[in-house]
N, C-alpha and C positions, 0 to 999 in steps of 0.2 A: 504494500500500500504506500503511495506517495502522497505526502502532505505539502501543500504550499502554505508556509507559515508567515505570519506577520508578528514578529516578537519584539519585545523591548530590548532584549539583550543583544549584544553585538555578535554573539557566536554564530547565529544563523543569518545568512543574507539571502536576498532573492536570487542570487546567482548559484545557490547551492541546491543540490538535490537532497531532500530530507526524507528519511524513512523511519517509521516507528520501529524500535527494536522489540524484542520479545516481551518487554515489560514497560509499564507506564514510566514516563520521565526519562527514558533511555532512547537516544537517537543515533542513527547512523547518518553521517553527513558526507557528501561528496562535492568538492568544489570544482570550478571550471578548469582547474589544472590537473585533475585526476587524483588529488589527494583525498584519502578517506579518513574520517574522524569518528571517534566514538564519544558521545557526550552523555554524561550522567547528570540529570537535572540541569544546572547552568554551567557545569564544569566540563571542559574537554579533557578527557583523561588519557586518550590514546590517538595517535596519528600514524597512518601508514602512507608514506609518500608514494608517488607514482612508480618509483623504482623498487618499492617493497620494503624500504627501510622503516623500522618501527621506532616511534618516539613515545615515551610515556611521561605523563605529568607525575610529579611526586604524589599527587592525590589518587593515583591509580589503585592504591591499596588502602584508602582511607576508611573503608568499612568492608565488612564481609560481603555485603550485597554488591557494592561496586566492584570488588575484587572478583566475585563470581561472574558478573556481567562482562568484565574485561576478559576473563578466562574464556567465556563463550565467544567473544569477538575475535580473540587471537587464536583460540584452539590450543591453549596450553594450560598450565596450572600455576598457582602462585609460586611454588618452589622453582619450577622451570623458568618462570618470568624473572624472578630475582637472580637466578644464575645467569640468564641472558643479559641482564643489566650489568652484572659483575664482569662478565666476559667481554662486554662492549658490543654484543650483537644487537641489543636494544639500547637506545639512548634515553637517559633520564634528563628531562628538561622541562622548563616551565612552558606550558602550552596555553596559558591564560593570561 
C-alpha cells in the first residue's frame, strides 16, 4: 500500500515514496535517488543507500520494539547488527 502523506515533520517529503511497514508508526521511505529508509515514529533509524551500504542511527536499538522492526527490515538480528557495526560493515551515524 502506498500513502501520499502531508506531514509536519521534515522526514517525509512529497518526492518520497512512502509505504506503511508491518506495524503502525513504522514507515519505509524511498527517495528520488534510490535510497531506502526505515522510520520509526518520527525517527529515521536505518538507511540503505542505492549501493546497498547500511547506515544506522544510534537510536536503532532504543527499544525492543524498534530493534525488532529494524531486524525485520534488515533481515538480521540485534547481535549480528552490533557485530556488523563493530566490523564496519554497517555505519553508525546520526540520521536525524
